[in-house]
PASEBA-1860 file (N, C-alpha, C; in nm, 3 decimals):
! residues 295
1> MGNFILTC> 6.218/8.052/12.381/6.328/8.149/12.392/6.448/8.081/12.458 ~ 6.567/8.105/12.406/6.688/8.044/12.460/6.723/8.098/12.597 ~ 6.826/8.040/12.656/6.863/8.075/12.793/6.973/8.180/12.798 ~ 6.980/8.266/12.697/7.085/8.367/12.692/7.032/8.494/12.626 ~ 7.107/8.603/12.644/7.077/8.729/12.578/7.163/8.739/12.453 ~ 7.102/8.761/12.338/7.174/8.783/12.213/7.190/8.932/12.194 ~ 7.314/8.978/12.175/7.341/9.120/12.156/7.432/9.140/12.035 ~ 7.439/9.264/11.988/7.522/9.296/11.872/7.558/9.445/11.875
9> CSTVDMKK> 7.618/9.492/11.768/7.656/9.633/11.755/7.559/9.703/11.659 ~ 7.560/9.834/11.662/7.472/9.913/11.576/7.505/9.896/11.428 ~ 7.623/9.846/11.397/7.667/9.836/11.257/7.605/9.720/11.181 ~ 7.504/9.653/11.239/7.428/9.555/11.161/7.339/9.625/11.058 ~ 7.324/9.757/11.071/7.247/9.837/10.975/7.105/9.785/10.954 ~ 7.037/9.758/11.063/6.897/9.721/11.060/6.816/9.833/11.126 ~ 6.686/9.835/11.102/6.602/9.939/11.158/6.576/9.914/11.307 ~ 6.541/10.021/11.377/6.515/10.011/11.519/6.408/9.907/11.550
17> EFFEQRQI> 6.308/9.897/11.463/6.200/9.801/11.483/6.250/9.657/11.484 ~ 6.355/9.630/11.406/6.413/9.495/11.403/6.462/9.456/11.541 ~ 6.538/9.544/11.606/6.593/9.514/11.738/6.481/9.496/11.841 ~ 6.378/9.578/11.829/6.267/9.568/11.924/6.190/9.439/11.904 ~ 6.159/9.405/11.780/6.081/9.286/11.752/6.157/9.157/11.782 ~ 6.288/9.157/11.754/6.368/9.036/11.777/6.428/9.032/11.918 ~ 6.404/9.136/11.997/6.455/9.143/12.135/6.606/9.125/12.137 ~ 6.675/9.213/12.063/6.820/9.210/12.053/6.875/9.346/12.097
25> PYVCFHYT> 6.928/9.357/12.218/6.993/9.482/12.259/7.119/9.506/12.173 ~ 7.147/9.632/12.146/7.265/9.665/12.065/7.343/9.777/12.132 ~ 7.473/9.780/12.106/7.561/9.882/12.159/7.606/9.971/12.044 ~ 7.614/10.100/12.067/7.638/10.195/11.959/7.785/10.228/11.939 ~ 7.829/10.224/11.814/7.953/10.290/11.774/7.929/10.441/11.782 ~ 8.029/10.521/11.739/8.017/10.666/11.739/8.078/10.722/11.611 ~ 8.040/10.843/11.578/8.104/10.913/11.468/8.106/11.063/11.499 ~ 8.207/11.130/11.448/8.220/11.274/11.466/8.207/11.341/11.331
33> MDGVTYPD> 8.116/11.437/11.324/8.091/11.511/11.199/8.083/11.658/11.230 ~ 8.160/11.737/11.157/8.162/11.882/11.176/8.187/11.920/11.321 ~ 8.277/11.844/11.386/8.318/11.876/11.522/8.227/11.827/11.633 ~ 8.119/11.759/11.597/8.024/11.708/11.697/8.024/11.556/11.692 ~ 8.028/11.491/11.809/8.027/11.345/11.816/7.885/11.295/11.844 ~ 7.844/11.195/11.767/7.710/11.138/11.779/7.719/10.987/11.801 ~ 7.619/10.928/11.867/7.611/10.782/11.870/7.559/10.732/11.736 ~ 7.602/10.615/11.697/7.550/10.552/11.575/7.414/10.490/11.610
41> DLGQSIPF> 7.314/10.574/11.620/7.185/10.534/11.678/7.077/10.515/11.573 ~ 7.114/10.452/11.462/7.017/10.411/11.360/6.948/10.530/11.296 ~ 7.020/10.640/11.281/6.966/10.757/11.213/6.879/10.846/11.298 ~ 6.879/10.825/11.429/6.796/10.910/11.515/6.859/11.047/11.539 ~ 6.991/11.051/11.562/7.057/11.181/11.586/7.064/11.264/11.460 ~ 7.105/11.202/11.351/7.106/11.268/11.220/7.037/11.173/11.122 ~ 6.922/11.211/11.067/6.855/11.125/10.969/6.950/11.093/10.852 ~ 6.939/10.973/10.798/7.032/10.929/10.695/7.037/11.022/10.573
49> PEFYDRIA> 6.925/11.073/10.523/6.935/11.166/10.407/7.022/11.287/10.438 ~ 7.006/11.344/10.559/7.088/11.458/10.597/7.234/11.418/10.613 ~ 7.259/11.303/10.671/7.395/11.254/10.692/7.470/11.245/10.558 ~ 7.409/11.181/10.460/7.477/11.163/10.331/7.482/11.293/10.251 ~ 7.385/11.378/10.271/7.389/11.509/10.204/7.506/11.591/10.256 ~ 7.534/11.583/10.385/7.646/11.656/10.443/7.780/11.602/10.391 ~ 7.789/11.470/10.371/7.911/11.413/10.312/7.927/11.463/10.169 ~ 7.817/11.462/10.093/7.823/11.507/9.953/7.868/11.654/9.944
57> KGATPVTS> 7.840/11.731/10.049/7.878/11.872/10.050/8.017/11.895/10.111 ~ 8.086/11.786/10.145/8.225/11.800/10.189/8.256/11.758/10.330 ~ 8.156/11.721/10.410/8.182/11.676/10.546/8.258/11.543/10.543 ~ 8.349/11.526/10.638/8.429/11.401/10.643/8.415/11.339/10.782 ~ 8.311/11.260/10.804/8.291/11.199/10.936/8.403/11.102/10.972 ~ 8.436/11.099/11.100/8.536/11.007/11.153/8.467/10.917/11.255 ~ 8.491/10.786/11.245/8.421/10.691/11.330/8.509/10.645/11.446 ~ 8.444/10.598/11.553/8.515/10.537/11.665/8.437/10.416/11.713
65> QVNVDEYC> 8.511/10.310/11.746/8.449/10.185/11.786/8.402/10.190/11.930 ~ 8.330/10.088/11.971/8.288/10.074/12.110/8.412/10.039/12.192 ~ 8.438/10.116/12.299/8.558/10.089/12.379/8.527/9.990/12.491 ~ 8.631/9.951/12.564/8.616/9.847/12.667/8.519/9.890/12.776 ~ 8.531/10.013/12.824/8.442/10.060/12.930/8.296/10.059/12.884 ~ 8.273/10.099/12.761/8.136/10.099/12.709/8.081/9.958/12.700 ~ 8.165/9.865/12.659/8.122/9.725/12.656/8.088/9.675/12.796 ~ 8.171/9.708/12.892/8.144/9.666/13.030/8.011/9.721/13.079
73> DFFEPFLK> 7.987/9.849/13.052/7.860/9.911/13.091/7.742/9.847/13.020 ~ 7.765/9.807/12.895/7.658/9.745/12.816/7.626/9.604/12.868 ~ 7.730/9.526/12.901/7.709/9.388/12.945/7.655/9.377/13.087 ~ 7.696/9.468/13.174/7.672/9.449/13.317/7.525/9.434/13.357 ~ 7.431/9.514/13.302/7.292/9.496/13.345/7.239/9.354/13.321 ~ 7.279/9.292/13.211/7.233/9.155/13.182/7.296/9.057/13.280 ~ 7.423/9.077/13.313/7.492/8.989/13.406/7.432/9.001/13.546 ~ 7.396/9.124/13.585/7.333/9.145/13.715/7.200/9.070/13.725
81> EGKDILHL> 7.133/9.058/13.610/7.005/8.987/13.608/7.024/8.835/13.604 ~ 7.150/8.791/13.603/7.177/8.648/13.600/7.170/8.589/13.460 ~ 7.188/8.672/13.356/7.179/8.626/13.219/7.318/8.600/13.160 ~ 7.328/8.497/13.078/7.447/8.476/12.996/7.431/8.555/12.867 ~ 7.543/8.581/12.799/7.541/8.671/12.683/7.613/8.606/12.564 ~ 7.550/8.615/12.447/7.617/8.585/12.320/7.621/8.716/12.243 ~ 7.742/8.769/12.225/7.757/8.898/12.157/7.826/8.878/12.023 ~ 7.765/8.929/11.917/7.819/8.922/11.782/7.878/9.058/11.746
89> TLSSGISG> 8.001/9.060/11.694/8.067/9.188/11.664/8.085/9.208/11.514 ~ 8.103/9.333/11.478/8.146/9.370/11.344/8.280/9.302/11.314 ~ 8.305/9.276/11.186/8.426/9.205/11.144/8.554/9.266/11.202 ~ 8.642/9.178/11.251/8.773/9.222/11.298/8.862/9.268/11.183 ~ 8.823/9.235/11.060/8.898/9.282/10.944/8.867/9.426/10.909 ~ 8.767/9.483/10.974/8.725/9.621/10.949/8.744/9.709/11.072 ~ 8.727/9.650/11.190/8.728/9.728/11.314/8.797/9.649/11.425 ~ 8.844/9.721/11.526/8.904/9.658/11.643/8.805/9.629/11.754
97> TYNSACVA> 8.676/9.641/11.724/8.575/9.626/11.829/8.571/9.485/11.886 ~ 8.606/9.384/11.806/8.609/9.246/11.857/8.707/9.236/11.974 ~ 8.825/9.294/11.957/8.924/9.290/12.064/8.875/9.362/12.189 ~ 8.810/9.476/12.170/8.757/9.550/12.285/8.652/9.467/12.359 ~ 8.567/9.398/12.283/8.463/9.316/12.345/8.525/9.200/12.423 ~ 8.634/9.144/12.370/8.701/9.033/12.439/8.766/9.079/12.569 ~ 8.827/9.198/12.568/8.886/9.252/12.690/8.777/9.277/12.794 ~ 8.664/9.332/12.749/8.552/9.358/12.840/8.498/9.227/12.896
105> REEMSSRY> 8.494/9.124/12.814/8.446/8.993/12.861/8.533/8.943/12.977 ~ 8.664/8.955/12.964/8.752/8.908/13.070/8.731/8.987/13.198 ~ 8.713/9.117/13.184/8.691/9.201/13.303/8.560/9.167/13.371 ~ 8.454/9.151/13.291/8.323/9.124/13.349/8.315/8.981/13.403 ~ 8.388/8.888/13.343/8.388/8.750/13.392/8.451/8.742/13.530 ~ 8.548/8.830/13.555/8.608/8.832/13.689/8.511/8.886/13.794 ~ 8.421/8.974/13.751/8.321/9.028/13.843/8.203/8.933/13.859 ~ 8.170/8.861/13.754/8.054/8.772/13.754/8.099/8.632/13.710
113> PDRKIVIV> 8.173/8.561/13.795/8.231/8.433/13.755/8.130/8.324/13.724 ~ 8.007/8.340/13.769/7.905/8.238/13.743/7.833/8.259/13.611 ~ 7.866/8.367/13.541/7.799/8.398/13.415/7.892/8.372/13.297 ~ 7.832/8.345/13.182/7.908/8.319/13.059/7.889/8.434/12.960 ~ 7.998/8.477/12.900/7.994/8.576/12.792/8.072/8.519/12.675 ~ 8.005/8.498/12.564/8.070/8.446/12.444/8.071/8.556/12.339 ~ 8.189/8.584/12.284/8.204/8.686/12.181/8.235/8.617/12.048 ~ 8.160/8.650/11.945/8.183/8.593/11.812/8.216/8.705/11.714
121> DTLGASAG> 8.329/8.691/11.647/8.367/8.781/11.538/8.293/8.734/11.413 ~ 8.197/8.812/11.366/8.113/8.766/11.254/8.186/8.766/11.121 ~ 8.299/8.838/11.112/8.369/8.855/10.984/8.275/8.913/10.879 ~ 8.176/8.989/10.924/8.078/9.049/10.835/8.050/9.192/10.875 ~ 7.967/9.258/10.795/7.937/9.399/10.819/7.800/9.433/10.763 ~ 7.749/9.546/10.807/7.624/9.603/10.757/7.513/9.498/10.764 ~ 7.423/9.498/10.667/7.307/9.410/10.675/7.340/9.263/10.649 ~ 7.467/9.231/10.612/7.511/9.093/10.610/7.534/9.044/10.752
129> YGLLTDAV> 7.596/9.127/10.832/7.607/9.106/10.976/7.466/9.096/11.035 ~ 7.374/9.178/10.983/7.235/9.171/11.027/7.167/9.041/10.987 ~ 7.199/8.989/10.869/7.141/8.863/10.822/7.182/8.749/10.914 ~ 7.310/8.747/10.953/7.358/8.644/11.045/7.294/8.659/11.182 ~ 7.285/8.781/11.231/7.225/8.805/11.363/7.079/8.760/11.366 ~ 7.008/8.785/11.258/6.868/8.743/11.247/6.856/8.591/11.256 ~ 6.949/8.520/11.190/6.946/8.374/11.193/6.975/8.320/11.333 ~ 7.068/8.385/11.403/7.099/8.342/11.540/6.980/8.368/11.632
137> ADLRDKGA> 6.909/8.477/11.608/6.787/8.504/11.687/6.683/8.394/11.665 ~ 6.675/8.342/11.544/6.583/8.229/11.517/6.622/8.108/11.602 ~ 6.752/8.079/11.609/6.798/7.966/11.691/6.764/7.988/11.837 ~ 6.790/8.110/11.885/6.757/8.143/12.024/6.609/8.119/12.051 ~ 6.525/8.165/11.960/6.381/8.154/11.980/6.332/8.010/11.976 ~ 6.410/7.924/11.912/6.375/7.781/11.908/6.427/7.707/12.031 ~ 6.492/7.779/12.122/6.536/7.719/12.247/6.680/7.673/12.250 ~ 6.761/7.711/12.153/6.901/7.670/12.151/6.974/7.721/12.274
145> ALEEAAEW> 7.065/7.639/12.325/7.150/7.681/12.436/7.258/7.775/12.385 ~ 7.318/7.849/12.477/7.422/7.946/12.441/7.534/7.880/12.361 ~ 7.587/7.768/12.409/7.698/7.702/12.343/7.658/7.653/12.204 ~ 7.536/7.602/12.191/7.488/7.553/12.061/7.477/7.668/11.961 ~ 7.421/7.780/12.006/7.406/7.896/11.917/7.541/7.952/11.877 ~ 7.634/7.960/11.972/7.768/8.012/11.942/7.840/7.923/11.843 ~ 7.832/7.791/11.862/7.897/7.698/11.770/7.838/7.708/11.630 ~ 7.705/7.719/11.623/7.640/7.732/11.492/7.687/7.859/11.422
153> TENNKLLV> 7.697/7.968/11.498/7.740/8.095/11.439/7.881/8.084/11.384 ~ 7.972/8.026/11.460/8.110/8.009/11.413/8.115/7.922/11.288 ~ 8.033/7.818/11.283/8.036/7.724/11.171/7.970/7.778/11.044 ~ 7.884/7.878/11.059/7.805/7.924/10.944/7.830/8.068/10.902 ~ 7.910/8.144/10.975/7.925/8.286/10.946/7.988/8.312/10.809 ~ 8.071/8.222/10.761/8.133/8.244/10.629/8.042/8.204/10.514 ~ 7.921/8.158/10.545/7.823/8.129/10.440/7.743/8.253/10.402 ~ 7.760/8.361/10.478/7.693/8.487/10.444/7.781/8.564/10.347
161> HHWFFSTD> 7.728/8.592/10.228/7.802/8.666/10.126/7.772/8.815/10.135 ~ 7.875/8.895/10.113/7.867/9.042/10.116/7.924/9.095/9.985 ~ 7.840/9.153/9.901/7.885/9.208/9.773/7.840/9.353/9.763 ~ 7.929/9.440/9.715/7.904/9.584/9.710/7.945/9.640/9.574 ~ 7.876/9.743/9.530/7.932/9.829/9.425/7.903/9.973/9.462 ~ 7.983/10.064/9.408/7.966/10.206/9.441/7.985/10.293/9.318 ~ 7.905/10.397/9.310/7.918/10.494/9.201/7.996/10.617/9.243 ~ 8.034/10.624/9.370/8.111/10.738/9.422/8.226/10.682/9.504
169> LTSFKRGG> 8.348/10.701/9.457/8.465/10.639/9.519/8.540/10.732/9.614 ~ 8.487/10.850/9.639/8.557/10.949/9.720/8.588/10.897/9.860 ~ 8.489/10.841/9.928/8.510/10.794/10.065/8.597/10.669/10.069 ~ 8.585/10.583/9.968/8.671/10.464/9.963/8.818/10.507/9.947 ~ 8.841/10.611/9.867/8.978/10.662/9.850/9.028/10.721/9.981 ~ 8.945/10.803/10.047/8.986/10.867/10.171/9.020/10.765/10.278 ~ 8.949/10.652/10.279/8.974/10.549/10.379/9.085/10.453/10.341 ~ 9.145/10.472/10.222/9.256/10.387/10.181/9.216/10.254/10.122
177> RISATSAM> 9.087/10.233/10.099/9.043/10.106/10.043/9.058/10.101/9.891 ~ 9.068/10.218/9.829/9.095/10.229/9.685/9.200/10.339/9.669 ~ 9.298/10.317/9.582/9.404/10.416/9.564/9.349/10.542/9.499 ~ 9.421/10.652/9.515/9.380/10.779/9.455/9.374/10.768/9.303 ~ 9.470/10.695/9.245/9.472/10.677/9.100/9.351/10.598/9.053 ~ 9.319/10.488/9.124/9.203/10.407/9.087/9.074/10.487/9.100 ~ 9.065/10.568/9.205/8.945/10.650/9.224/8.930/10.751/9.112 ~ 9.040/10.814/9.074/9.034/10.913/8.966/8.994/10.847/8.835
185> LGTVLNIC> 9.060/10.735/8.802/9.028/10.666/8.677/8.885/10.613/8.679 ~ 8.842/10.566/8.797/8.706/10.516/8.808/8.604/10.624/8.780 ~ 8.629/10.743/8.830/8.538/10.855/8.807/8.537/10.896/8.660 ~ 8.656/10.907/8.601/8.667/10.949/8.461/8.604/10.847/8.367 ~ 8.629/10.719/8.395/8.583/10.612/8.304/8.446/10.555/8.344 ~ 8.384/10.614/8.445/8.252/10.569/8.490/8.256/10.423/8.534 ~ 8.358/10.388/8.613/8.375/10.251/8.662/8.312/10.237/8.800 ~ 8.236/10.131/8.817/8.178/10.096/8.946/8.247/9.968/8.994
193> PLMSIDDK> 8.339/9.976/9.089/8.406/9.855/9.134/8.311/9.763/9.210 ~ 8.319/9.634/9.181/8.244/9.533/9.256/8.337/9.479/9.363 ~ 8.294/9.485/9.488/8.376/9.446/9.602/8.304/9.341/9.685 ~ 8.381/9.268/9.765/8.320/9.173/9.858/8.401/9.169/9.986 ~ 8.347/9.102/10.088/8.421/9.077/10.210/8.474/8.935/10.205 ~ 8.606/8.920/10.226/8.668/8.788/10.213/8.655/8.707/10.341 ~ 8.720/8.590/10.344/8.705/8.501/10.459/8.780/8.548/10.582 ~ 8.857/8.656/10.570/8.923/8.716/10.686/8.849/8.842/10.732
201> GHLIPRQK> 8.739/8.873/10.664/8.659/8.989/10.703/8.706/9.120/10.648 ~ 8.792/9.117/10.543/8.841/9.240/10.481/8.759/9.273/10.356 ~ 8.744/9.402/10.328/8.677/9.447/10.206/8.777/9.442/10.091 ~ 8.744/9.366/9.986/8.837/9.341/9.877/8.774/9.380/9.742 ~ 8.840/9.464/9.661/8.791/9.490/9.525/8.800/9.363/9.440 ~ 8.697/9.334/9.362/8.693/9.212/9.283/8.692/9.238/9.132 ~ 8.608/9.331/9.087/8.597/9.358/8.943/8.582/9.508/8.920 ~ 8.628/9.554/8.804/8.604/9.691/8.760/8.500/9.685/8.649
209> IRTKKKAI> 8.384/9.743/8.676/8.271/9.733/8.584/8.236/9.871/8.530 ~ 8.226/9.881/8.399/8.188/10.007/8.337/8.037/10.025/8.345 ~ 7.995/10.131/8.401/7.858/10.180/8.415/7.781/10.112/8.529 ~ 7.697/10.190/8.590/7.613/10.143/8.700/7.516/10.036/8.652 ~ 7.462/10.051/8.532/7.366/9.953/8.479/7.428/9.814/8.476 ~ 7.552/9.804/8.430/7.619/9.674/8.424/7.652/9.622/8.564 ~ 7.684/9.714/8.655/7.714/9.673/8.793/7.591/9.612/8.859 ~ 7.475/9.668/8.832/7.351/9.614/8.888/7.327/9.472/8.836
217> QEIVHTME> 7.348/9.452/8.708/7.332/9.318/8.651/7.435/9.221/8.708 ~ 7.558/9.267/8.723/7.667/9.179/8.765/7.653/9.136/8.911 ~ 7.605/9.226/8.998/7.594/9.188/9.138/7.487/9.080/9.156 ~ 7.380/9.086/9.075/7.277/8.982/9.082/7.328/8.852/9.018 ~ 7.405/8.864/8.910/7.467/8.747/8.848/7.560/8.678/8.948 ~ 7.632/8.757/9.028/7.721/8.701/9.129/7.642/8.625/9.234 ~ 7.525/8.676/9.270/7.440/8.603/9.363/7.397/8.469/9.303 ~ 7.365/8.466/9.175/7.329/8.340/9.109/7.443/8.239/9.120
225> AHAIDGKN> 7.566/8.288/9.107/7.683/8.200/9.107/7.714/8.143/9.245 ~ 7.679/8.217/9.351/7.722/8.177/9.485/7.609/8.137/9.579 ~ 7.486/8.175/9.553/7.376/8.147/9.646/7.351/7.997/9.658 ~ 7.308/7.955/9.776/7.271/7.816/9.798/7.160/7.779/9.700 ~ 7.181/7.672/9.622/7.085/7.623/9.522/7.066/7.716/9.403 ~ 7.157/7.811/9.385/7.152/7.896/9.266/7.021/7.971/9.255 ~ 6.957/7.964/9.139/6.831/8.035/9.117/6.717/7.980/9.202 ~ 6.736/7.862/9.260/6.636/7.805/9.350/6.658/7.846/9.495
233> YSGKCHLS> 6.743/7.945/9.515/6.770/7.994/9.650/6.640/8.027/9.723 ~ 6.628/7.975/9.846/6.503/7.995/9.921/6.527/8.063/10.056 ~ 6.645/8.120/10.074/6.675/8.189/10.198/6.635/8.335/10.194 ~ 6.675/8.409/10.298/6.649/8.552/10.305/6.757/8.629/10.230 ~ 6.724/8.749/10.190/6.819/8.837/10.122/6.804/8.977/10.180 ~ 6.918/9.035/10.219/6.919/9.173/10.268/6.995/9.261/10.170 ~ 6.956/9.387/10.167/7.021/9.483/10.078/7.028/9.616/10.151 ~ 7.144/9.680/10.146/7.157/9.812/10.208/7.217/9.910/10.107
241> YSACENDA> 7.192/10.038/10.130/7.233/10.140/10.032/7.266/10.270/10.104 ~ 7.342/10.355/10.038/7.375/10.486/10.094/7.334/10.595/9.996 ~ 7.221/10.659/10.026/7.171/10.772/9.948/7.153/10.739/9.799 ~ 7.112/10.616/9.771/7.085/10.576/9.631/6.974/10.472/9.631 ~ 6.862/10.508/9.691/6.753/10.413/9.710/6.700/10.358/9.578 ~ 6.693/10.440/9.475/6.642/10.391/9.347/6.728/10.279/9.292 ~ 6.861/10.293/9.304/6.950/10.186/9.260/6.927/10.059/9.341 ~ 6.911/10.075/9.472/6.887/9.960/9.559/6.756/9.890/9.523
249> REVAALVE> 6.652/9.968/9.496/6.524/9.908/9.461/6.532/9.835/9.328 ~ 6.615/9.885/9.238/6.633/9.817/9.110/6.701/9.682/9.130 ~ 6.802/9.679/9.215/6.868/9.551/9.245/6.770/9.456/9.313 ~ 6.694/9.507/9.410/6.599/9.423/9.483/6.495/9.362/9.389 ~ 6.444/9.443/9.296/6.345/9.392/9.201/6.404/9.283/9.113 ~ 6.528/9.302/9.073/6.594/9.203/8.988/6.617/9.073/9.066 ~ 6.656/9.083/9.192/6.675/8.965/9.275/6.543/8.889/9.290 ~ 6.435/8.960/9.318/6.306/8.894/9.337/6.257/8.828/9.208
257> ERFPRLSG> 6.295/8.885/9.094/6.258/8.825/8.965/6.340/8.699/8.938 ~ 6.470/8.705/8.968/6.560/8.593/8.937/6.547/8.477/9.036 ~ 6.501/8.507/9.157/6.495/8.405/9.262/6.351/8.394/9.314 ~ 6.265/8.325/9.241/6.123/8.321/9.276/6.093/8.249/9.407 ~ 6.187/8.168/9.457/6.163/8.094/9.582/6.218/8.167/9.704 ~ 6.261/8.288/9.686/6.317/8.370/9.794/6.225/8.371/9.915 ~ 6.282/8.370/10.035/6.203/8.375/10.158/6.160/8.519/10.184 ~ 6.040/8.554/10.138/5.989/8.690/10.155/6.052/8.786/10.057
265> RVLVNSIG> 6.022/8.913/10.072/6.080/9.018/9.989/6.224/9.046/10.032 ~ 6.300/9.105/9.943/6.433/9.153/9.980/6.416/9.263/10.084 ~ 6.489/9.250/10.195/6.481/9.350/10.301/6.578/9.463/10.267 ~ 6.526/9.584/10.247/6.607/9.697/10.202/6.617/9.801/10.314 ~ 6.740/9.832/10.356/6.765/9.931/10.461/6.876/10.026/10.418 ~ 6.880/10.142/10.481/6.991/10.234/10.458/7.116/10.184/10.528 ~ 7.232/10.204/10.467/7.358/10.183/10.535/7.368/10.288/10.646 ~ 7.408/10.245/10.765/7.413/10.334/10.879/7.529/10.431/10.874
273> AVIGSHTG> 7.537/10.517/10.975/7.633/10.627/10.973/7.778/10.579/10.983 ~ 7.805/10.474/11.061/7.944/10.430/11.077/7.995/10.364/10.949 ~ 7.922/10.265/10.898/7.964/10.203/10.772/7.959/10.307/10.660 ~ 7.857/10.392/10.662/7.842/10.495/10.559/7.950/10.600/10.561 ~ 8.014/10.621/10.676/8.127/10.714/10.683/8.242/10.667/10.595 ~ 8.251/10.536/10.574/8.359/10.478/10.496/8.321/10.453/10.350 ~ 8.191/10.431/10.325/8.147/10.411/10.186/8.110/10.542/10.118 ~ 8.059/10.639/10.196/8.003/10.758/10.137/7.873/10.726/10.065
281> PGTVALFF> 7.815/10.823/9.995/7.691/10.798/9.920/7.721/10.716/9.795 ~ 7.617/10.652/9.741/7.631/10.583/9.612/7.667/10.437/9.619 ~ 7.659/10.374/9.738/7.694/10.232/9.753/7.569/10.147/9.768 ~ 7.567/10.033/9.698/7.463/9.932/9.712/7.530/9.803/9.757 ~ 7.475/9.739/9.859/7.534/9.617/9.914/7.428/9.506/9.920 ~ 7.465/9.388/9.872/7.374/9.274/9.863/7.426/9.161/9.950 ~ 7.336/9.098/10.029/7.376/8.995/10.125/7.283/8.875/10.114 ~ 7.341/8.756/10.116/7.263/8.633/10.101/7.345/8.516/10.155
289> WGDKRVD> 7.280/8.400/10.170/7.347/8.277/10.213/7.398/8.202/10.090 ~ 7.525/8.160/10.095/7.582/8.094/9.978/7.688/7.993/10.014 ~ 7.774/7.963/9.916/7.885/7.873/9.940/7.985/7.940/10.033 ~ 8.070/7.861/10.094/8.162/7.914/10.194/8.263/8.009/10.132 ~ 8.278/8.127/10.193/8.381/8.221/10.150/8.519/8.163/10.181 ~ 8.605/8.154/10.080/8.734/8.089/10.099/8.851/8.181/10.068 ~ 8.825/8.306/10.028/8.934/8.400/10.008/8.883/8.542/10.027
END
């Protein structure tokens, strides 16, 4: 085990068991739905099926990031124990939480000058952020020092690919990620946009694909084009979804068929409440290690 505490945010969209097994403390974002504010606690406050059903019926959740005081409260117990911290954040291209974590680091460093707090902007989200966090936990468990793990994370974070498609564009339109005209035409023409996260951590539309069936084929074809060693890819693969598990399982089965050397099965999880507030139901997201993201 390394000489530091590895921490992250709830938006890695992994199950509670993952955090327990990998010994990774996490800090929760928040969301407000129907006038009530909840922690983004991995579906414990509102189970994911209920959460997405409420969106489908017209609820419009609003999210809030971890603020500076919350970060200070989260970091302090580890610092009191004499531990150094490596904290990985959700992409700064999606949220301001990286800046909040950096402000909290400065405040806590003044209180605990003998301790180190390193903040890394992962430029990733959801289970792609989770894929990177899992890899850093492996380094920690092999005995890597804080500085070594942080440097590796900075050097490798853009090798994690994030690809998404969605059959419901309502939430993307509401969040300004797709124009109202594009959303309307997409619905009428049965278009599933293929999107990715670029090298600045922003969600970018890439292709307009007619029909979900073609989108499923295209997202796996995109993995073939970008994954390390192509069809001989031997790394891990994560997949997350919002209220469309059958679509996710279809993608996962296709990935396992196309990539026989894959490290284990595709890990399939629900998109959490904070990321899901912006995607809405109907989104499938695929994450893997590949060539460096350059745009």
